[in-house]
N, C-alpha and C positions, 0 to 999 in steps of 0.2 A: 564226584564233587563238583559243584558249580562255583566258580570264583566270584567274589563280590563285585569286582570291577565290571563284570558283564551286565550288572543291573544298574550301573551309573547312568546309562542313557535313558532308563525308564523314568527316573526322577530328575527334576530340575534343580535339586539342591546343589548338585555339582556345578551348575552353570551360574557363575557370579553375576551374569547380566540380569537375571530375574530376581536377584535377592531383594530388590527394593519392593517387589510385590509379594513378598513372603512375610506375613505377620508372624508373631512369635508362636502362635498356636500351630500354624502350618509347619514352621521349622521344627517345633517339638514333635509333631506327629510324624514328620518324615524321618527324624532321627529314631523315633520309636519303631517305625517300620523297619529301619535298618537293623536295630537291635533284635527285633523279632526275626528278621531274615537271618541274622547270625545264629540265633537259637535253632532255627530250622536247618541251616547248613551244618551246624555242629551235630545235630541229631542224625542227619543223613550220613554224615561221615562215620558215626558210630555204627550205624546200620550196615554200612558197607565193609567195615574193617574188623568187627568183632562178631563172635558167635551170638546168635539171637536167643537160644534157649537151651537148657540142660535138663534132661529127664532121667529118672530112675524108676524101676518097677516098685509098685506098692504091693508086697507079698503078704497078704492077709487072707484069712479063711472065710470071712463073712463081710457083708457090705457094711455092717455097723462098725467093725474094727477098721475098715478102710476109711470111713469118715473120721473116726477118732484119730487115726494115725496122721491123716492129712491135716486135721486141725492142729495136731501137735506139731506138724511140720511148719504150719503157718505161724504158730506161736513162737517157734524158734527161728523165725526170720528165714525160713527156707533152707536151713542147713540139713542136707541129706544124711550127714553123719550121725545126727542125734536121733534118727529114727531107728526103733528096734525092729529090725527086719526078721520075720519068722519064716523059716523055709517051708514052703508048701510041700505037702506030701506028694511024692511021685513026680516032682518036677525038678529041673536043673536049677543050680544056684546062681549062675551068671549068664550074660549075653555077649554076643560077638560085638566088636566095635562098630561094624557096619550096621548092625541092628540098632545100636544106640543112635547113630547118625540118622538112620531112617526115622526112628521114633521122634527124634528132635524136630526134624522137618515136618513130620506128620502132625505132631502136636502143635507146632507153631502155626501151621496153616489152619488147623481145625479148632483149636481151643483158645488161642490167644485172641482177645477182642480186637476188632479191626481198628479201633481208635488208638490202642496201644501200639499196633504195628505201623500205622501210617501217620502217626502224629507228626513226625518231622516234616514229611512231605506236605501235610496240610498247612503247617506253619509257613513253609516256603511259598506255597500257593497263595495263602492269605496275605502274606507280606507283599508279594508281587501285586496282588490286587489293590492293597492299600497304597502302594507306590504309584500305580497307574491312576487310581482315583485322585491322588493328591496332585498330579500333574495333568489331569484330564482337560481342564480348561486352557492350559498352555498349549495343548496339542490339537484341540478341536479346530477344524478348518475355518469355522466362522469367527473364531476369536484369536487364533494364534498370530495372524498377521497384525491385528490391531495392537495386541499386547507387545509384540516385538517392536513395532513402530513406536509405541509409547515409551517403552523402556529405552530405546535408542535415542529418541528425542530428549527424554528426561536426563539421560547421562550426558549428552552433549550440552544441554542447558546448564547442568550442574558444573561442568568443567569449563564452560566458555569464559574467556577473559572478559567478555562484555558484561556478563552477569555481575561480576565483582565490581567492575567500573561503574555500572549504572547504580547499584545499591550504595556504593561508597560516595558517589557524587550527591545522591539525594540525601544521604545521611549527613554529609558535610554541609549541604545547604540548610537542612533542618537545624543542625547544631549552630550554624551562624545566625539563623533567624532567632533561635531561642536565646542566644547570647545577646543579640541586639535588643530583643524585647526585655530581657532581664535588666540590661544596663539602662534602658529607657525608663522602666518602672522604678529602678533603684535611684536614678538621678532625679526623678520628679519628687521624691520624698525629701522632707527636710532633714538633712544630715547634720548632726551636731557632735556625734561621737568621733573622736580622732581615730579610733580603731576602725570604725566603719569607713571613714574617708580613706584610710590606708588600704583597706580591703578593695575598695572600688578602684583606686589607682593601680594596685597590683594586678587586678583583673584586666584593666585596660592595657597595661603593659604586656601582660601575658598574651592578650589577644593580638596586639601588634607584633609581638615576637613570633606568634604562630603564622602570621601572614607575611612575615619578612621573607624575601626570596632566598636568604641564606639558610634559614632553618626549615623552610617549607619543603617537604619532599616533592620531587618532580612528579607530575601527574603522568601515569602510565598511558602511553598512546597505543592504539591498536594499529597493527600494520594492515596492509591492504587485504592480505589473505584472511586474517582474523575478522576483519570487518565484513568481508563477503560471506564468511561462514556464519556469522551472527545474522546477517541479512537473510540467508537461506533458512536459518532456524526459525526466524519469524514467519516466513512463508509456510514452513512445514507445520508449525504450531497452529496457524490459522486454518489450514486445510484439515488437519487432524481434528481440531475442535469442531469444525463444521460437520465433519463426517461422523464423529463419535457421539456428539451431544444429541443427535437425532434418535438414538436407539439405546436400549438397556439390555442388550444381549449378553454382555460380559457379566452383568450383575445376575441375570437369570442363570447363566451357566455356572457361576460360582455357587449360587444357592442350590442348584441341582446337584453339583458335585458334593457339597456338604451334606445334603440330605442322604445321598447314596452312602456316604461314609458313615453317617449315624446309623442308617439301616443295617449296613454291613457289621458295624460294631455290635449292635443289639443281637443280630443273628449269631455271630461267632461267639459272643459271650454266653448266650443262653445254652447253646449246644455244647460248648466247651466245658462249662460248669457241670452240665448233666453227664458228660462223657468221661471226665477226668477220673472218676471213681473206678472206671473199668480198667485202668492201668494197674494190674495186680502183679505182685512179685511171685506168688505161688499159683500155679495153674494145674488143675486136675484134668488129666486127659484119658479118655477111654479109647483103647486100641483093640482091634479084633484079636482074640487069644490065639487064633491059628497062626498069626504072623510071628509072635515072639514067645508065646506060652504064658503071657501075662495080660490080663484084661484091663488093668488100671496102672497109670503112671502118674507120679508127682513130679511136676516140672518147675524149674526156677527160671523166670524171665529175667535175664541178666541185667537188662537196661531199664527195667520197670521203675526202679527207685529214682534213677536219674531223669527218666522221662516224666515221672510224676512231678518231681520238683520243677523241671523245666516247664511243664504244663501250667503249674500254678504261677510261675513267674511270667509265662506268656499271657495268662489271663490278666495278671496285674498290668502288664504293658498295654493289653487291649483295653482295659478299663480306663487307664490314663489317656490313651489315644481317643477313646470315645468321649471322655469328659472334655478334651480339647475341641473335639468336633461339636459337641453340644454348646460349648462356649462360643464357638465360631457362628453357630446357627443363631444363638441369642443375639450376638453382635450384629448379625445381618438383619434381623427382624426388629430389633429395638434401637437401631441407630438410623438417623436420617441420611442414608447413603445416596439418595437421588439428587442431592444438592451439596455443593461445596462452597463455603464462603471464605473469601480471602480478607475478611475484615481485620483479623489480627495481623496479617501480613501487611495490609495497607497502613495500619497504625505504626507498625514497627519499622517498615522500610521507607515510609514516606511517599510511596508511589500510590496516588489516590485513585487512579482510574483502572485498577485491576478488576476485571469483571468476575462475578460469580459464575460457576459452571454447574452443569447438571447431567443427569443420566450417567452413561458409562464413563464419561470424563470425570465426573465427581467421584464415582466409585473407585476408579484407579488412583485418584489422589488420596482418598481415604485410606486405601491400602498402603500407599507409599508413606503416609504419615505414621503408620504402625512401625515402619522400619526406621525412618528418620524424618522429622518435620522440616529439616533444612532443605530437603529436596523440593518440596512444594514452595518454599520461600524463594529459592533461587529460580525455580521454574516460572514463578509468577511474573518475573521481569519480562518474560517473552509473551505475556498476555497483555501487557500494558502498551497503549498507543503512545504514551509519553516516552516510554523507554525506546520504542521503535523509532520515534521521531528524533530522539537524541542520537541513536545509532546512525540514522540517515544523515544527521548533521555532521557527525564525525567523519563518515565516508565522504561527504561532500567537501568538507574542508581539506581532506587529503587529496581528493581528485582535482578540485578547483583551487589551485594555489593563486597567490596574488600575481605572480608573473604571468600565469596563463590567462587570468582575467584581463590584465592590461593589454594583451594582444587583441582583445575583442572590443576595445574602445574605438569609437568613430564619431564623426560629426553628423548629427541628424539634420533634418530640414530646417530646424530652428537654430542651427549653428551651435548647438550645445554638445558637449562631449558626453556621448551616450554609451552605456553598457547594456547590451541586450542579452538576456538569459532565456533560453528556450528549452522547454520540455525537460526540466530538471526535477528531481524528487523533492527539492526544497531550495531554500535560499542559503548559499554558503556564507559563513561568518567572515570569510576573507574579503567579501565585497566591501565591508566597512573599513578595510585597511587601505583603500584607494581614495584619498580625500579629494582628488581632482574631478571625480564624477559629478557631472551636472544634471544628467538625465539617467534614470534607471527604468529599464523596460523589462517587465516580467511577463512571459507569455507561456500559457499552458503549464503552469507550475501549481501543484496542489499543496495545501497545508503550509501556506506562507504566513509567518508571523514576523513582522518587522520589529527587531529588538531596539532597546535604547541605544545600542551602538551606532544607530543611524546619525547620532549627533556628531560622529567623527567626519561625516561627509559634509563638510562646511560649505561646499559649492553646490550641493544638491538643490535643484529648483523644480525638477519635473519628474513625475512618476507615472508610468504606464502599466496598468494591470490588464492584460489581454487574457480573458478567461482564466483569471488567477484571483480567486477570493483571498483577500489579504486581511490579516488582523494586525493591530498595533498594540504594542505594550505602552503603558502610560507615559513612560519617558519618551518614547518615539512619537506619540501623539502630541506631546507638549512641544517637541522640537519642530515637527512638521506644521503644526498650527501656526508657528511664527515664520517659517522659512519657505514652505512649499508654495510655488506660484502656478504650476500647471499640473493638472490631474486628468489622466485618460483612463477610462474604465470600459471594458468590454465584458459583458456578462450574459448568462443564459437564462436567468430568471430574475425577477425583481427582488427576490429575497437575498440575492447575492450583492445587492447594492449596499456597501458598508455604511453604517450609521456615522462613523467618524468623518465621513466626507462632509457632512453638514456643519462641522465645527471648525473647518479650516478658514479662519477669519481673514487670512492674507492671500487666499487663493484668487488668482486673476483669470485663469482659464479652466473650464470644466468641460470635458468631452465624454459623453455617455453614449454607449452603443449596446443595444440589447432590446429584448421584448418588453418595453414599458407597457403598462396596463392600458388596454383600450376601453375597458369598462369603468369609466370615470365615476359612475354612480356607486360602485361597490367599494372602491378603494382609491386613494390618491395615486397619481402617477409618480410624483416626487414628494419627498418630505419638504419641510419648510427650508427655504434658502436664505432665511432672514439673517443668519450669522455670517453669510458670505458678503461682507461689506465691501470688498475690493474686487468682486467678480466683474470682469469686463467682457469675457467671451464665453458663450454657452453653446455647445453643439449636442444635438439630440439625434442619434441615428436609431430610429425605432419605427413603430407603426402607430401613429397617433391619429385620432379623429378630430381633435381640436388642440390648440396650443395650451400647454399646462397652466393652470391658475397660479402655481407657485412661482412662475416667472415674474409675477407682479412684485414679489419680495425684493427683486433686484432691478426693478424697472428703472429706477433713477440713475443707476450707474452702469447698466448693461450697454455695451457699445456694439457687440456683434452677436447675432443669433443665427444659428444654422440648424435647420430641421431637414434631415434626410429621411424621408418617410418610406422608402423601399416599396413604392407602388401602392400604398394605402392612401385613400382619398382624405385629404385634410379639408374639413368643411367650415369650422368655426375659427374666425380670426379676430374676435373681439379683443383679445388680450394684446394684439399687436398695436392697437391704437394708443395704448398707455405706455409704450416704450418710446417715450418722447426723445430720448437722447440716442436712439439707435443709429449707428453709422453704417453697418453692413448687415444685410439680410439675405440668407440663402434658404430657399424653399425648393428642395430637390426631391423628385419622385413623389410629389404630393397629388398627382393626378389633377392638376388645375387646368381648367378650360379657359379661364380668363385671369387676368392679373387682378389679385384681390384688391378691393377698394380700400381696405385698411392700410395698404401700403402708401396710398397717396397722402395720408395725414402725417407721415414721418418726415418732417421738415428737415431734419439733419441727416437724412439718408444719403450715403455716398456710393454704396455698392448694392446692387440688386442682382441676385443669381436665381434664375428660374429653370434650372436644368432638369431634363427628363420629366416633363409634364405633358399635358395633352393640349397645349396651346395651338389653336388653328388660326386665330386672328388676334391682332393686338391693336384694335381700333381705339381702345381706351388708353393707349400709350400717351396720348396728349395730356392726360391727367398727371403724368409723371413730371410735368413742368412745375408742379407745386413742390416737388422735391428739388429745390433750387440748388442743392449741392451735389446732385447725382453726377458722378463722373464715370461709373462703370455699370454697364447693363449687359447681362448675359442671358440670352434666350436660346441657348444651344440645346440640341437634342430634343426638339419639339416637332410639331407638324405644321409650322407656319408656312403658308403659301403666298402671303401678300403682306407687304410692308406699307402702311399708309403714308401719305405725303407729309402729314403733320409730325412725322418723326423728326423733321428739321427743327421743330420748336425746342428740342432738347439741346440747347446750345452749350451746356456745360459738359456734355459727354466727352470723355477722353478714350474710353474703351467700349467697343460694341462688338459682341460676339453673337452672330446669328447662324453659326455653323450647324450642320446636321439638321437641316430643315428642308422645305420644299419650295423655296423662293425661286420664282422664275424671272422676276424683273426687279431691278434696284431703282427705287424712286430717285430722281435727280435732287429732290429737296434734302435727301439724306446728306448730300455733300455740303449743306449749309451748316452742318455741325462742324464748324471750322476748328474746333479744339481736338478733334479725333486724332489720336496717336496710334491706336491699335484697332484694326478693323478685320474681323475674321468672317468671311463669307464662304468658307470651304464646305464641301459636301452639300451643295444645293443643286439647283437646276438652271442656273444663270446661263444665258446665251450671249449676253453683252454687258458692258459696263457703260454708264453714262459719261459723256464727255465732261460733265461738271466735276468729275473726280479730281481734276487738277486743282480745284479750289482747296483741297485738303492739304495745305502746305505744312501742317504739323504732323502729317502721317509718317509714322516710323515702321509700322508693321502692317502689311497687307497680305491676306491669304485668300485666294479665290481658287484654290486647288480643288480637284474633283468636281468640276462643273462642266458646262458644254460651251465654253467660250471658243470662238473661232478667230477672233482678232481682239486687239487691245487698242483703246483710244490713245492717240498721241499725247493727249493732255496728261496721261498717267505719269509720263516721264518728266513732267515738270515738278513732281513732288520730290524735291531734291533731298529731303531729310529721310527718305526711305532707307531703312537698314536691312529689312527682311522683306523679300518679295517672293511669295509662293504661287507659282502659276502651273504647277504640275498636274498631269492627268486631265488635260482639256483637249481641244481640237485646234490649237493655235498652229498656224502654218508658217508664220514669219514673225520675227522679233525686230522691232524698229531699231535703227541705228542710234536713235536718241537715248537708248539705254545707257550710253556713256555719260549722260548728264547726272546719273545717280552716283555721285562721287562718294557718298557715305554708305553705299550698299555693302553689307557684310555677308549676305546669304541670298542666293538666287536659285530657285527651284524651277526647272523647266522639263524635267523628265516626264515622259508619258504624253507628249504632244506630237504634232506632225511636222516638226521643224526639219528642214533639209540642210540648213546652214545657219551658223551663228554669226552675227555681225562682228567685224573686226573691232568696232568701237567698244565692244565689251571690255576690252583691255583698258579703256579709259576710266573704268570704275576702280579708282586707285585703292579703295579699301577692300576690294573683292579678291579673295584668294582662290586659287585653282581648286583646292579641296572643298571650298564652300560653294562651288558651282555644281549643282546637282542636275546632271544631264547625261544623255547616253555617251558612252566612250567614243563612239564613231563621230559624233559631232565635235567632241574636243579635239580629235585627231585632225579635223578639217580646219581648225583654227590656224592662222599664220604662225610660223615658228616663233617669231619675235613676241607675239602676244602671249603664247604659252609660256615662253621663257620669262616674260615679265611677271606673269601671275604666279609661276613657280617660285621665282625669287622672292616674291612677297611672302610666300609660305615659309621659305627657309629663313628669311629675316625675322619672322615672328616667332620661330621656334625657340630661340634662347630666351625670349621674353616669357613664353609660357613656362619654360623650365624654372 
């Protein structure tokens, strides 16, 4: 006897994990297979525990009487006692018990039909085949891993706390929106009936009661572990969808399994119906007369009646099993199982971005719907990007608390209190609980949507989005349109430039960095800036071939224009002439070989920066005298080797930076720019300074470091207003004692020269601290002790002031 529990591993009915992929016809067929197995096991038990057949001799004199007597035996249901046995002449009346046993076995093997003998075993074998066929696609190597992963994910999505929260939040939002719309539509009507008025008032009161904190149930919060589990589920669903939607192996395997089951059903039904009539109660058996003295025996097959009824019952089970398989096959071929639409789920749950799926993914969802449609509804929450973003937001809010964000506040270069967020999966809502934020910097953050809560940041004036495409909710746009002053954007493509940028009417500074379009004939570089009525500063870090025409929209109020062209040649400057009120102009990395003539028409220009170009000569610098308000000129990081004498005509200059060039000689007429306060000549090839440098009595900062100076003119030390003097990395061998005249000197750099001794008069620089004297330690040790002590005491005295 084979116990039933040994067959449980064959079928997946016993595994509750796969029940969601068992439609009702599969469950029915499996239970039918178990019932058929029980029939076979019961029949096998009878075969092993009871006698198989009982035979008695048929003692008649002729063959015709034998047939009649046997027929009479069959009519009397096989009762051997009703047969009129006639003694044969010359033969014995009875047989030995051993002879009867022999005849029973002999007749069972020779005369009983094989279907009657092996019927129980056939049933067991067929039932096992049915069970194996029912779970074939669960066990097939190419499908088992996919099915197991899907069932595992489906179960976790069904039980996840996030699923309940996401659906409930959306349902609550939809309920509130519906209620607001109903109230709006109702209040717009002319209400004259007192009952109607009372109904509206009661609805308003009930709505307010529902929103009251006393009656409102607390929103369930996810702990960190649950949030991480939900996040991992989203990743698993994405990978599973990508892998499964590309093939339809699961569908084909299920079709093949069903076809095999139908074929097996037809085969078993046909031959069972044909063979069941061979299970007979009475069997006539011919035995060699030499063995017993009798040539014919009438045998009664003891289990034939039970096996016959069991066979008909088995055939009925097989027919029902086959009908379920036929229904399954019709369902497979007459249902669109290659696509699955979540349209009903979208309407019911309110999550609008649930995508439709196809191929094996769709087929698995169709199967799970046969078990319970609630599985697909709850699973759909993990296919929604909106749901995922909400989960990300919940996790962000748990991780980035208000106290943690406050620790990241600092003062930026504009002296604004700035909060910088870097490489986060989103923007935490807790940011909007810190009203003192003045500047918000978002760097490398994807999927940023600034909500209406930004209105809580009453001090916010600056936003920086560094490779962070940001969207605005209507309420946030309305607030920023009135309050935002500075906007900094760094982007990878022109499509990432937000359209809301062009509506910020109170914006004062706009800084753009990214690949703005070079092909001006195909599409504009920038949209219209006409709405930016208060724009004062515009910075473009890009690769332009000419100044954008849209700058003309703000030409009347623009005060500062910065073009950082990153090594691309800027050729057309016609737009610059129309910026009549421009005060500062930066043209960096534009590959300019000459100062653009358009600059000379900017009569209000005060600052000109031409860093990192290819300027080799500045003969046209004389034309800059038309810029009668020019006070800052920066020509640094170029290839200038010669400064013309008429540079002295620029009498309004206060800052001149010619560092990082190839200048060999400084023209004496440069010193006629008597208003110069900042002069940077470092990183050049100067070998001497003109004696006229003493004329620059307003000079406060002088840098000639990294040159080839061997000596310094004595007149230099008559510039008594000098505060910073950088002479490092030259070939100076001696420092004049007149250095003590520089009583306002705060910093002196001498390191990298050929000095052997420092003059003791350096101690007369009453503002110079020992820490601000940049020179070799060996030279400091050679100073007189009283001089060192005096300079050290200055450092100590200034320490409390710094604190």
